[in-house]
Biopython code that builds the backbone (N, CA, C, O; Angstrom):
import numpy as np
from Bio.PDB.StructureBuilder import StructureBuilder

atoms = [
    (1, "UNK", "N", (0.841, -1.165, 0.000)),
    (1, "UNK", "CA", (0.000, 0.000, 0.000)),
    (1, "UNK", "C", (0.889, 1.231, 0.000)),
    (1, "UNK", "O", (1.895, 1.269, 0.708)),
    (2, "UNK", "N", (0.537, 2.219, -0.770)),
    (2, "UNK", "CA", (1.315, 3.444, -0.859)),
    (2, "UNK", "C", (1.070, 4.367, 0.317)),
    (2, "UNK", "O", (0.211, 4.113, 1.162)),
    (3, "UNK", "N", (1.835, 5.430, 0.357)),
    (3, "UNK", "CA", (1.675, 6.424, 1.421)),
    (3, "UNK", "C", (1.536, 7.801, 0.806)),
    (3, "UNK", "O", (1.892, 8.013, -0.353)),
    (4, "UNK", "N", (1.020, 8.728, 1.578)),
    (4, "UNK", "CA", (0.877, 10.130, 1.189)),
    (4, "UNK", "C", (1.317, 11.000, 2.349)),
    (4, "UNK", "O", (1.172, 10.622, 3.511)),
    (5, "UNK", "N", (1.842, 12.141, 2.034)),
    (5, "UNK", "CA", (2.153, 13.115, 3.071)),
    (5, "UNK", "C", (0.976, 14.070, 3.187)),
    (5, "UNK", "O", (0.384, 14.479, 2.188)),
    (6, "UNK", "N", (0.649, 14.418, 4.428)),
    (6, "UNK", "CA", (-0.475, 15.297, 4.684)),
    (6, "UNK", "C", (-0.023, 16.371, 5.653)),
    (6, "UNK", "O", (0.640, 16.079, 6.649)),
    (7, "UNK", "N", (-0.377, 17.600, 5.367)),
    (7, "UNK", "CA", (-0.064, 18.692, 6.303)),
    (7, "UNK", "C", (-1.237, 18.853, 7.266)),
    (7, "UNK", "O", (-2.403, 18.868, 6.872)),
    (8, "UNK", "N", (-0.881, 18.971, 8.539)),
    (8, "UNK", "CA", (-1.893, 19.172, 9.573)),
    (8, "UNK", "C", (-1.540, 20.419, 10.366)),
    (8, "UNK", "O", (-0.369, 20.703, 10.618)),
    (9, "UNK", "N", (-2.549, 21.141, 10.746)),
    (9, "UNK", "CA", (-2.320, 22.267, 11.644)),
    (9, "UNK", "C", (-1.898, 21.684, 12.986)),
    (9, "UNK", "O", (-2.272, 20.559, 13.318)),
    (10, "UNK", "N", (-1.131, 22.431, 13.753)),
    (10, "UNK", "CA", (-0.576, 21.917, 15.000)),
    (10, "UNK", "C", (-1.648, 21.465, 15.972)),
    (10, "UNK", "O", (-1.470, 20.459, 16.658)),
    (11, "UNK", "N", (-2.765, 22.192, 16.046)),
    (11, "UNK", "CA", (-3.819, 21.797, 16.982)),
    (11, "UNK", "C", (-4.487, 20.490, 16.548)),
    (11, "UNK", "O", (-4.873, 19.687, 17.397)),
    (12, "UNK", "N", (-4.625, 20.267, 15.248)),
    (12, "UNK", "CA", (-5.191, 19.013, 14.744)),
    (12, "UNK", "C", (-4.238, 17.866, 15.059)),
    (12, "UNK", "O", (-4.668, 16.813, 15.529)),
    (13, "UNK", "N", (-2.961, 18.061, 14.807)),
    (13, "UNK", "CA", (-1.952, 17.052, 15.116)),
    (13, "UNK", "C", (-1.992, 16.703, 16.602)),
    (13, "UNK", "O", (-1.938, 15.529, 16.966)),
    (14, "UNK", "N", (-2.088, 17.718, 17.457)),
    (14, "UNK", "CA", (-2.105, 17.495, 18.903)),
    (14, "UNK", "C", (-3.331, 16.681, 19.318)),
    (14, "UNK", "O", (-3.229, 15.802, 20.174)),
    (15, "UNK", "N", (-4.485, 16.967, 18.717)),
    (15, "UNK", "CA", (-5.701, 16.213, 19.051)),
    (15, "UNK", "C", (-5.569, 14.752, 18.634)),
    (15, "UNK", "O", (-5.967, 13.854, 19.377)),
    (16, "UNK", "N", (-5.013, 14.510, 17.450)),
    (16, "UNK", "CA", (-4.821, 13.126, 17.000)),
    (16, "UNK", "C", (-3.824, 12.424, 17.919)),
    (16, "UNK", "O", (-4.041, 11.278, 18.313)),
    (17, "UNK", "N", (-2.750, 13.100, 18.256)),
    (17, "UNK", "CA", (-1.734, 12.511, 19.141)),
    (17, "UNK", "C", (-2.341, 12.151, 20.494)),
    (17, "UNK", "O", (-2.020, 11.106, 21.060)),
    (18, "UNK", "N", (-3.220, 13.014, 21.017)),
    (18, "UNK", "CA", (-3.872, 12.738, 22.298)),
    (18, "UNK", "C", (-4.792, 11.516, 22.221)),
    (18, "UNK", "O", (-4.937, 10.784, 23.200)),
    (19, "UNK", "N", (-5.402, 11.302, 21.078)),
    (19, "UNK", "CA", (-6.337, 10.183, 20.903)),
    (19, "UNK", "C", (-5.651, 8.890, 20.468)),
    (19, "UNK", "O", (-6.234, 7.810, 20.561)),
    (20, "UNK", "N", (-4.413, 9.005, 19.995)),
    (20, "UNK", "CA", (-3.686, 7.848, 19.467)),
    (20, "UNK", "C", (-3.333, 6.891, 20.596)),
    (20, "UNK", "O", (-2.846, 7.306, 21.648)),
    (21, "UNK", "N", (-3.586, 5.606, 20.367)),
    (21, "UNK", "CA", (-3.232, 4.578, 21.334)),
    (21, "UNK", "C", (-1.752, 4.234, 21.177)),
    (21, "UNK", "O", (-1.175, 4.433, 20.108)),
    (22, "UNK", "N", (-1.145, 3.723, 22.235)),
    (22, "UNK", "CA", (0.291, 3.444, 22.219)),
    (22, "UNK", "C", (0.717, 2.543, 21.068)),
    (22, "UNK", "O", (1.767, 2.764, 20.463)),
    (23, "UNK", "N", (-0.082, 1.538, 20.763)),
    (23, "UNK", "CA", (0.306, 0.569, 19.741)),
    (23, "UNK", "C", (-0.065, 1.002, 18.324)),
    (23, "UNK", "O", (0.237, 0.296, 17.362)),
    (24, "UNK", "N", (-0.715, 2.152, 18.189)),
    (24, "UNK", "CA", (-1.181, 2.615, 16.883)),
    (24, "UNK", "C", (-0.178, 3.526, 16.193)),
    (24, "UNK", "O", (0.553, 4.279, 16.836)),
    (25, "UNK", "N", (-0.162, 3.439, 14.888)),
    (25, "UNK", "CA", (0.526, 4.451, 14.094)),
    (25, "UNK", "C", (-0.446, 5.628, 13.939)),
    (25, "UNK", "O", (-1.627, 5.500, 14.259)),
    (26, "UNK", "N", (0.039, 6.754, 13.459)),
    (26, "UNK", "CA", (-0.863, 7.875, 13.205)),
    (26, "UNK", "C", (-1.901, 7.495, 12.150)),
    (26, "UNK", "O", (-3.063, 7.894, 12.240)),
    (27, "UNK", "N", (-1.477, 6.724, 11.153)),
    (27, "UNK", "CA", (-2.409, 6.277, 10.120)),
    (27, "UNK", "C", (-3.523, 5.427, 10.728)),
    (27, "UNK", "O", (-4.696, 5.602, 10.396)),
    (28, "UNK", "N", (-3.150, 4.505, 11.620)),
    (28, "UNK", "CA", (-4.152, 3.664, 12.286)),
    (28, "UNK", "C", (-5.108, 4.512, 13.121)),
    (28, "UNK", "O", (-6.317, 4.285, 13.115)),
    (29, "UNK", "N", (-4.557, 5.488, 13.838)),
    (29, "UNK", "CA", (-5.388, 6.342, 14.685)),
    (29, "UNK", "C", (-6.369, 7.156, 13.845)),
    (29, "UNK", "O", (-7.547, 7.254, 14.187)),
    (30, "UNK", "N", (-5.898, 7.727, 12.768)),
    (30, "UNK", "CA", (-6.777, 8.512, 11.901)),
    (30, "UNK", "C", (-7.851, 7.621, 11.298)),
    (30, "UNK", "O", (-9.011, 8.022, 11.201)),
    (31, "UNK", "N", (-7.472, 6.417, 10.895)),
    (31, "UNK", "CA", (-8.444, 5.477, 10.338)),
    (31, "UNK", "C", (-9.517, 5.161, 11.376)),
    (31, "UNK", "O", (-10.707, 5.164, 11.064)),
    (32, "UNK", "N", (-9.096, 4.888, 12.611)),
    (32, "UNK", "CA", (-10.060, 4.570, 13.670)),
    (32, "UNK", "C", (-10.958, 5.756, 13.981)),
    (32, "UNK", "O", (-12.168, 5.604, 14.144)),
    (33, "UNK", "N", (-10.358, 6.938, 14.063)),
    (33, "UNK", "CA", (-11.114, 8.127, 14.447)),
    (33, "UNK", "C", (-12.067, 8.608, 13.356)),
    (33, "UNK", "O", (-13.037, 9.307, 13.652)),
    (34, "UNK", "N", (-11.810, 8.252, 12.124)),
    (34, "UNK", "CA", (-12.668, 8.713, 11.027)),
    (34, "UNK", "C", (-13.538, 7.585, 10.477)),
    (34, "UNK", "O", (-14.211, 7.759, 9.460)),
    (35, "UNK", "N", (-13.528, 6.451, 11.132)),
    (35, "UNK", "CA", (-14.290, 5.292, 10.677)),
    (35, "UNK", "C", (-15.790, 5.569, 10.731)),
    (35, "UNK", "O", (-16.270, 6.322, 11.578)),
    (36, "UNK", "N", (-16.507, 4.950, 9.819)),
    (36, "UNK", "CA", (-17.966, 5.057, 9.813)),
    (36, "UNK", "C", (-18.612, 4.015, 10.720)),
    (36, "UNK", "O", (-19.833, 3.996, 10.874)),
    (37, "UNK", "N", (-17.805, 3.160, 11.311)),
    (37, "UNK", "CA", (-18.298, 2.108, 12.188)),
    (37, "UNK", "C", (-18.993, 2.727, 13.386)),
    (37, "UNK", "O", (-18.558, 3.754, 13.908)),
    (38, "UNK", "N", (-20.066, 2.101, 13.813)),
    (38, "UNK", "CA", (-20.765, 2.593, 15.004)),
    (38, "UNK", "C", (-21.109, 1.424, 15.917)),
    (38, "UNK", "O", (-21.178, 0.277, 15.477)),
    (39, "UNK", "N", (-21.318, 1.722, 17.167)),
    (39, "UNK", "CA", (-21.698, 0.710, 18.134)),
    (39, "UNK", "C", (-23.039, 0.080, 17.757)),
    (39, "UNK", "O", (-23.248, -1.113, 17.975)),
    (40, "UNK", "N", (-23.932, 0.865, 17.202)),
    (40, "UNK", "CA", (-25.233, 0.343, 16.778)),
    (40, "UNK", "C", (-25.053, -0.715, 15.683)),
    (40, "UNK", "O", (-25.733, -1.741, 15.697)),
    (41, "UNK", "N", (-24.156, -0.474, 14.751)),
    (41, "UNK", "CA", (-23.902, -1.461, 13.693)),
    (41, "UNK", "C", (-23.343, -2.741, 14.289)),
    (41, "UNK", "O", (-23.723, -3.838, 13.880)),
    (42, "UNK", "N", (-22.448, -2.605, 15.249)),
    (42, "UNK", "CA", (-21.881, -3.771, 15.916)),
    (42, "UNK", "C", (-22.983, -4.570, 16.606)),
    (42, "UNK", "O", (-23.019, -5.796, 16.498)),
    (43, "UNK", "N", (-23.876, -3.888, 17.310)),
    (43, "UNK", "CA", (-24.955, -4.555, 18.034)),
    (43, "UNK", "C", (-25.891, -5.286, 17.072)),
    (43, "UNK", "O", (-26.315, -6.405, 17.359)),
    (44, "UNK", "N", (-26.212, -4.674, 15.950)),
    (44, "UNK", "CA", (-27.090, -5.320, 14.967)),
    (44, "UNK", "C", (-26.467, -6.611, 14.445)),
    (44, "UNK", "O", (-27.167, -7.600, 14.224)),
    (45, "UNK", "N", (-25.177, -6.599, 14.252)),
    (45, "UNK", "CA", (-24.495, -7.780, 13.731)),
    (45, "UNK", "C", (-24.628, -8.961, 14.690)),
    (45, "UNK", "O", (-24.821, -10.095, 14.253)),
    (46, "UNK", "N", (-24.526, -8.700, 15.997)),
    (46, "UNK", "CA", (-24.494, -9.778, 16.966)),
    (46, "UNK", "C", (-25.855, -10.127, 17.549)),
    (46, "UNK", "O", (-25.995, -11.174, 18.181)),
    (47, "UNK", "N", (-26.849, -9.293, 17.360)),
    (47, "UNK", "CA", (-28.158, -9.625, 17.915)),
    (47, "UNK", "C", (-28.800, -10.795, 17.165)),
    (47, "UNK", "O", (-29.715, -11.432, 17.687)),
    (48, "UNK", "N", (-28.334, -11.080, 15.960)),
    (48, "UNK", "CA", (-28.877, -12.193, 15.190)),
    (48, "UNK", "C", (-28.186, -13.510, 15.516)),
    (48, "UNK", "O", (-28.623, -14.559, 15.042)),
    (49, "UNK", "N", (-27.121, -13.486, 16.312)),
    (49, "UNK", "CA", (-26.390, -14.701, 16.682)),
    (49, "UNK", "C", (-26.396, -14.835, 18.204)),
    (49, "UNK", "O", (-25.506, -14.310, 18.871)),
    (50, "UNK", "N", (-27.394, -15.535, 18.762)),
    (50, "UNK", "CA", (-27.525, -15.616, 20.224)),
    (50, "UNK", "C", (-26.296, -16.185, 20.922)),
    (50, "UNK", "O", (-25.950, -15.738, 22.016)),
    (51, "UNK", "N", (-25.633, -17.160, 20.311)),
    (51, "UNK", "CA", (-24.464, -17.770, 20.948)),
    (51, "UNK", "C", (-23.326, -16.748, 21.082)),
    (51, "UNK", "O", (-22.700, -16.638, 22.137)),
    (52, "UNK", "N", (-23.075, -16.017, 20.016)),
    (52, "UNK", "CA", (-22.011, -15.009, 20.054)),
    (52, "UNK", "C", (-22.405, -13.854, 20.973)),
    (52, "UNK", "O", (-21.563, -13.301, 21.680)),
    (53, "UNK", "N", (-23.675, -13.498, 20.960)),
    (53, "UNK", "CA", (-24.161, -12.444, 21.844)),
    (53, "UNK", "C", (-23.954, -12.825, 23.308)),
    (53, "UNK", "O", (-23.521, -12.000, 24.111)),
    (54, "UNK", "N", (-24.262, -14.076, 23.653)),
    (54, "UNK", "CA", (-24.078, -14.545, 25.026)),
    (54, "UNK", "C", (-22.601, -14.549, 25.409)),
    (54, "UNK", "O", (-22.248, -14.221, 26.542)),
    (55, "UNK", "N", (-21.746, -14.919, 24.467)),
    (55, "UNK", "CA", (-20.306, -14.929, 24.715)),
    (55, "UNK", "C", (-19.797, -13.509, 25.000)),
    (55, "UNK", "O", (-18.982, -13.299, 25.898)),
    (56, "UNK", "N", (-20.286, -12.555, 24.230)),
    (56, "UNK", "CA", (-19.868, -11.162, 24.434)),
    (56, "UNK", "C", (-20.408, -10.626, 25.755)),
    (56, "UNK", "O", (-19.708, -9.895, 26.456)),
    (57, "UNK", "N", (-21.632, -10.975, 26.098)),
    (57, "UNK", "CA", (-22.221, -10.527, 27.358)),
    (57, "UNK", "C", (-21.390, -11.063, 28.523)),
    (57, "UNK", "O", (-21.115, -10.332, 29.475)),
    (58, "UNK", "N", (-20.986, -12.337, 28.454)),
    (58, "UNK", "CA", (-20.168, -12.937, 29.517)),
    (58, "UNK", "C", (-18.838, -12.196, 29.648)),
    (58, "UNK", "O", (-18.394, -11.901, 30.757)),
    (59, "UNK", "N", (-18.212, -11.899, 28.523)),
    (59, "UNK", "CA", (-16.939, -11.176, 28.547)),
    (59, "UNK", "C", (-17.117, -9.787, 29.160)),
    (59, "UNK", "O", (-16.302, -9.366, 29.982)),
    (60, "UNK", "N", (-18.168, -9.077, 28.770)),
    (60, "UNK", "CA", (-18.417, -7.743, 29.331)),
    (60, "UNK", "C", (-18.666, -7.817, 30.839)),
    (60, "UNK", "O", (-18.195, -6.962, 31.588)),
    (61, "UNK", "N", (-19.401, -8.831, 31.281)),
    (61, "UNK", "CA", (-19.635, -9.001, 32.718)),
    (61, "UNK", "C", (-18.323, -9.256, 33.464)),
    (61, "UNK", "O", (-18.111, -8.723, 34.553)),
    (62, "UNK", "N", (-17.450, -10.070, 32.879)),
    (62, "UNK", "CA", (-16.149, -10.342, 33.495)),
    (62, "UNK", "C", (-15.306, -9.069, 33.580)),
    (62, "UNK", "O", (-14.642, -8.824, 34.587)),
    (63, "UNK", "N", (-15.337, -8.267, 32.523)),
    (63, "UNK", "CA", (-14.588, -7.007, 32.530)),
    (63, "UNK", "C", (-15.154, -6.040, 33.563)),
    (63, "UNK", "O", (-14.396, -5.338, 34.233)),
    (64, "UNK", "N", (-16.473, -5.997, 33.699)),
    (64, "UNK", "CA", (-17.093, -5.157, 34.728)),
    (64, "UNK", "C", (-16.633, -5.563, 36.119)),
    (64, "UNK", "O", (-16.359, -4.711, 36.964)),
    (65, "UNK", "N", (-16.551, -6.862, 36.350)),
    (65, "UNK", "CA", (-16.122, -7.360, 37.656)),
    (65, "UNK", "C", (-14.665, -6.970, 37.927)),
    (65, "UNK", "O", (-14.327, -6.573, 39.043)),
    (66, "UNK", "N", (-13.819, -7.082, 36.931)),
    (66, "UNK", "CA", (-12.410, -6.679, 37.072)),
    (66, "UNK", "C", (-12.326, -5.191, 37.399)),
    (66, "UNK", "O", (-11.546, -4.786, 38.261)),
    (67, "UNK", "N", (-13.133, -4.371, 36.709)),
    (67, "UNK", "CA", (-13.147, -2.927, 36.976)),
    (67, "UNK", "C", (-13.590, -2.630, 38.408)),
    (67, "UNK", "O", (-13.008, -1.776, 39.077)),
    (68, "UNK", "N", (-14.611, -3.331, 38.871)),
    (68, "UNK", "CA", (-15.103, -3.117, 40.238)),
    (68, "UNK", "C", (-14.017, -3.465, 41.257)),
    (68, "UNK", "O", (-13.802, -2.730, 42.222)),
    (69, "UNK", "N", (-13.338, -4.587, 41.036)),
    (69, "UNK", "CA", (-12.277, -5.004, 41.959)),
    (69, "UNK", "C", (-11.138, -3.985, 41.974)),
    (69, "UNK", "O", (-10.605, -3.660, 43.034)),
    (70, "UNK", "N", (-10.770, -3.486, 40.799)),
    (70, "UNK", "CA", (-9.693, -2.485, 40.718)),
    (70, "UNK", "C", (-10.115, -1.205, 41.429)),
    (70, "UNK", "O", (-9.310, -0.597, 42.134)),
    (71, "UNK", "N", (-11.351, -0.794, 41.256)),
    (71, "UNK", "CA", (-11.848, 0.421, 41.909)),
    (71, "UNK", "C", (-11.850, 0.240, 43.418)),
    (71, "UNK", "O", (-11.478, 1.158, 44.148)),
    (72, "UNK", "N", (-12.262, -0.923, 43.895)),
    (72, "UNK", "CA", (-12.258, -1.187, 45.338)),
    (72, "UNK", "C", (-10.844, -1.147, 45.917)),
    (72, "UNK", "O", (-10.640, -0.644, 47.022)),
    (73, "UNK", "N", (-9.868, -1.676, 45.174)),
    (73, "UNK", "CA", (-8.490, -1.633, 45.634)),
    (73, "UNK", "C", (-7.998, -0.192, 45.762)),
    (73, "UNK", "O", (-7.295, 0.143, 46.716)),
    (74, "UNK", "N", (-8.360, 0.647, 44.817)),
    (74, "UNK", "CA", (-7.952, 2.058, 44.862)),
    (74, "UNK", "C", (-8.589, 2.746, 46.062)),
    (74, "UNK", "O", (-7.930, 3.517, 46.759)),
    (75, "UNK", "N", (-9.866, 2.472, 46.305)),
    (75, "UNK", "CA", (-10.562, 3.069, 47.455)),
    (75, "UNK", "C", (-9.886, 2.641, 48.749)),
    (75, "UNK", "O", (-9.704, 3.460, 49.649)),
    (76, "UNK", "N", (-9.511, 1.374, 48.857)),
    (76, "UNK", "CA", (-8.855, 0.880, 50.061)),
    (76, "UNK", "C", (-7.498, 1.568, 50.275)),
    (76, "UNK", "O", (-7.114, 1.842, 51.412)),
    (77, "UNK", "N", (-6.785, 1.840, 49.198)),
    (77, "UNK", "CA", (-5.486, 2.502, 49.305)),
    (77, "UNK", "C", (-5.636, 3.944, 49.751)),
    (77, "UNK", "O", (-4.780, 4.475, 50.459)),
    (78, "UNK", "N", (-6.719, 4.574, 49.338)),
    (78, "UNK", "CA", (-6.929, 5.990, 49.669)),
    (78, "UNK", "C", (-7.400, 6.155, 51.112)),
    (78, "UNK", "O", (-7.078, 7.147, 51.766)),
    (79, "UNK", "N", (-8.154, 5.192, 51.598)),
    (79, "UNK", "CA", (-8.717, 5.307, 52.962)),
    (79, "UNK", "C", (-7.694, 5.212, 54.026)),
    (79, "UNK", "O", (-8.024, 5.292, 55.209)),
]
sb = StructureBuilder()
sb.init_structure("model")
sb.init_model(0)
sb.init_chain("A")
sb.init_seg("    ")
for serial, (resi, resn, name, xyz) in enumerate(atoms, 1):
    if name == "N":
        sb.init_residue(resn, " ", resi, " ")
    sb.init_atom(name, np.array(xyz, "f"), 0.0, 1.0, " ", f" {name:<3s}", serial, name[0])
structure = sb.get_structure()
């Protein structure tokens, strides 16, 4: 795939840099930030597959539990 050079105003560059994830290139970050993908589209895709939907729900519940435990640890450290 080819490349192109693009001029950005400093404030635009700074905003992209702030949003860029550590493992992303600037190209990847711009692609992600300008994507037409939406959460609603993602949900529509998985609502028709109950097995995959249940798998995702389980994963989200596990992540919520991890977040709660991490938050409780921080509260305990502050008290």
